[in-house]
N, C-alpha and C positions, 0 to 999 in steps of 0.2 A: 585495229585492236593494239597490237604490239607497239605501235608507236605511242600510242596513248599512255600503256603501262610504262614504257621508258621515260616517256615525259612526266610522268607522276614521280617515278623515282628519282630523277634527276632534281624534280622540284622538291622532294624531300631532301636530298644532300643540300642543296642551295639553302634551303631552311636552316639545316643545321649548322651550316657552315657561316651562315648570317649570326646566329647565335653565338657561336664560339667567336666570332670577330667582335663582337657587341660585349662580349664578356671580358675579352683580353683588352679591349680599348678601357672599358670602365676600369680594371684593374691598373691599368697604366696611369689613369688620371688620379686613384686612389692613392697608389704608390708616389705619384710626385706631390702630393699634398694640395692640389689645386682646389679640392672642394672646401678644406678649411680657409684655404687663403681668398677664397670667394667670399665667404662669409664675413672674413675680417676686413676684406678690403672695402667691401660696401658699406662699412660703417667708419672707415677711416680713410677720408678723401686727401690724406697728405700722401707725400712719398716714403712715408716711414715703413721699415719693415714689419709686416704684419703677420708672419710665421717664421718657423724657424729654419727653413728652406726656401720659401717662393715668397717673393714681393712683386710689385707691378710698378713698373716707370709711369703708367697713367692709369691709376685705379679709377678715377672717374668714368672713363670709358666702360666700366664694367655694370655702370647703371643702364647701358644699352640692353642687358640681358632681360630687361623688364619687358622689353618689347615682344619677347615669348610668350606673355601672359595674352595679349590681345590677339596675336597670331594663331594663338590655340584656339581663342574663343571663334575666330573668324572661320578656322578650318572645320570646326564641328557644326557651327550654324550654315556654312556654304553647302556642307555635306548633306544635311538634313535638306536643305531645299533643293538639292539637285539630285537626291537619290530617288531612281524610279520605283513606283508602286504598281503591283499587279493585285487585283481584285479578284478572289476566288469565293466560291460558295462555302467552302470548308478545307479544313487544314488537316483532317484525320489521316490521309492519305501520308503525310510528311512527318507523323508524329514520331515513329520509330527510324527515321533517316538521322543519324550522327550527324555533327558539325564538322566539317573540314578542318584541318589544321589552319588552311587559308583563312578561314573565319578568324581565328585568334590573332593571325599576322596583319590584318586588314589594315590596322594604323601603322605598321612599323616602317613604313616609307617616310610618312609625315614626322614619326619620332626622330628618323635618322637625319630629316631634313632641318630640324629644331636643333639636334646635337651640331649639326655643321655649323649653323648661325652661331650658336652659342661658343664653340671653338673657336670660330673667326674673331669673335668679339674678343675673347681670351687673347688671342693672338695680337690684335689692335693694340690691346692694353700693355702688351711687353712684359709677359712673365720674366722674371731674372731670379738666379740663384745667387746666394750672398755665402762667402766664406769670411767669417772674422775671426782675427786672432788679434792678440794683444801682447804687447811687453810690458812687464812689470818691474819698476826700480823701486824696491821696498828699503827704506832708511829706516831701520829700527831704532830704538832707545836702550840704552844698558841702565838697568835699575837695580839697586841693593836695598831689600827691606830689612832694617835694622831693628828689632823686636827686644822689648824688655821682657824679661820671663822671672824676675823676682818675686818673692812671696807674696809682695803687695799686689801683685797682678791678679790674685784670687779674689779680691774683695768684689763684692756682689752688687756695687751700685750700677754696672752694667749686667746684662742676663746672657747666658747664667752666671758669667763673671767677665772680668775685663779680658782675661787671657783668651777665653773661647770666643767671646766676641771680636776681639782683634783678629785670631784665626779665621773665623768664618768671613770676615770682611777681606781678609788677606787672600783667602782662597778665590773669592769672587774678583779680585783684582789680578790675580795671575790669570786666571781664565779669561779674562778680558782683552789681555796683551798678547795676542798670539806670534806676532812679529819681533819681540823684545826679549831680550838677555835679561834674566833675572836671577839674582843671588839672594840668598838669606843668611842675616846675621842674627844671633841670638847673644843676648848680654845679660847679667845679673851682677853678682860681685866679680865676676869676670866675664871674658867674651870668646866666643870661639865661632867658626864659620860651619854653619848648618848645610849650605849648599854653595857651590862655587857659581859663576855665572853659567847659566845653561838657557836653551830654548825649550828643554824636556818639561814641559808643563804638567805633564802626569807625575813625573817624579817630584816636580816642586809642591804640587798639592797633597802628595802624599806625605812628603816632610813636614809641610805646614800642618797638616792635620794630626801628627805625631808630636807636635810640640808640648811639652810640660814644663811647670815650673820646677820640677826635680832633675831637670837634664845638668844643672850647674850646681855643685856643693856649696859653693861660696856664694852665701846670700848678700844683699846689698844691691846698690845700682851704681854701675859704672859706666856713666853716660858717655864720658870722654874715651873708653877703651872700645865701646860698642862703635861710637862714630869712627874712630880711627880705623877699627879692624874693617868696617865698611869701605872707608876710603882706600885703604890696602886692596881690597878686592877689586875697584873699579878704577884705578888711577891709571894703569896700563890700556883701558879700554880704547879702541879706534873709532868708537862711535862719537858723533857729532854732538850728541846729547847725551849727559851722564848724570843719573838722579840718585838721591838716598833719600829714603823715606824712614825718618826715625821715630819709632813710637816708644814712649815711657810713660810711667805714671808717677814718677817721683823726682827726686833731685840727686845730683851727682854726690855720693857718699863713699866711693870705693874707687880703687885702679891708680894707675900711676900716670894717666893722661888728663890733662885739664879740658873740658868739654870746648872752650873757646879756641884752645889751641889745636884741638882736632879740627874746628871749624876753619882757621885759618890754613890748615892743611888741605881741607877740602877746596878753598877758596884757590890756592895755588895750582891745583890741577883743573881748575874751572868746573868743579862739581856742584851742582845745585843741591841743597838740603831742605826738604820738607820736614817739619817737627811736627808730631801731634803729642798733646798732652791728654791722657785718659783719666778720667775721674770727674766725679760730680764735686760741686763746691761745698764745703763745710764739712759733714760727717757721711762715711761710708761704712756699710755693715761688711765686717771681715770674721770669716769662719775661724774659730780658734779651738784647739783640741783640748779638752780638759777631762778630767774624771769622770764627768757626767757625758761625755761625748763632745760632739761637735756643738759649740755655742756660739752665736753670732754678737759680735760686739762691736759698736760704733767708734770708728777710729777717725782721726782728722787726717783730709786729704790734703798731702803737701807736694805740689807740683812746682817746681823751680820754672815758671812761666817765662821770667827775666832773660834766664839762661837760654831756654828754647827759643825765644824771640830773637836774641842776639845770633844764634848760630843761624837761623833763617835769615837774617838780615846780611850777615857778612857773605852769605853764599848766594844772594839774590832769590833764595826760596821764600818760604811762608809760613807762618806757624798757626796751627789750629788747635782748636780746644773741643775736645769730644765728651760731653757729659753724659751721654747715653748711647744705647745702640744706634738709634736715627742719626745722630749728628756723626757718629763715626763712619757710618756707611756713606752719609753725603760728603764728608770729608774726603774719601777714598775716590769718589764719583767725580769730585771736583779735580782732584789731582789727576784722575785719568784724563779729564777734558783738557787740562792745561798742558799736558805732556802727550800730544798726539802723534802717532808714528806718520812719517811721512812716505805716502806711496804715490809714485808718477806712472801713469798707465798711458801707454801709445796704443791706439787701436787701428787696425789695418781691415779695410773691407774690399775684397774682391769680387765683382760682379759677374755675372755671365749670362748671356741671352739664353731663353730656354724655351722659345716660341716654337721651334721645328718640331718638337714632338706632337703638340697641338696642332700645327699645320698639316703633318702627316696623317693624325688621326681625323681631322677634319676631310681631308682627301679620301682616306680610306671609306669613310661614312658616305661620302658622296657617291663613290663608287660603287658602294654596297646598295645604296638607294636606286641608282641606275639600274643595276643588274634586277634586283626584286621587281622593279615597277614594269622591266620589260620581258621577266619570265614568269617567274612563279605567281607574282600578284599582277599580272597583266591585265588592264582594265578594256574590256571589247565594246565598245560603242554600241 
């Protein structure tokens, strides 16, 4: 009687130990990422990495996991055919007898055997961990945006007006160039630098948003001064590609520097200039302050396209005409495509075999199955 109680106590502890071992093994498999890797690998039969941590050298071997399905069907079919039956007249005497824990662990050895087979298949597929890193060699472009802020830039042929449309597109352009040094020059009757060359995009965006036609008291359009100022800001740059984007809506009528002279200066320093003429063709509505308030008057659009084209040609750039918001945005998008930042990336991958944890798990499961079959869950013929 004492030996029977002792054996039952040992059986309980062996069952608890078995459950703990299974729980630990499941946690190991989850932490290693094998479950997600199995799912990805079954649908990707190439040797490509299928998860962030685990990949398989021979992923096609994982299709062998499908044999677990017929094995399970065979087990339950065979058990049904080989289980002994005892016919009795009534079962009332057993109604109050509870089921032993062994009843619930009856199929555990088979489950462990299936786990062993699955883990061995994973071992054969050669799980590997990958450590990836890369070196980036970024070659940025230096860009100066020279913007006309003269009084005519508040004409409303672009919405809400030329200046606001140019600011909006300019902000988007700055935000799309994370690796470039960008400076901002504004001009009207005179010119000054709003921002020197910088990679601080937040500062550039803030300055661009605050641009106003009232920044410069001297009205007029000094295109030559604006371009010369931009050249002065970028000429000492060490970047291989240096670009000026000159945006204006008029013709040069102020300043001491001729636009073509400034273009020759840009050419000397191998600076490419893209010129943009902003404004519709014909007449454009222009807000005029009167005693009756703000009135709109149609004024002739006068853009010196010949000079802007000559500046672009001298410097191997390109001239664009923006007649509305859509074309202005398209122009900046085209410039963005033409002036791409060069990024050279060298990737390194280090692979390490990871089959050992799965092999150890398989061995432990097999050992646990043997112990259970010969102790707690032993069958007596």
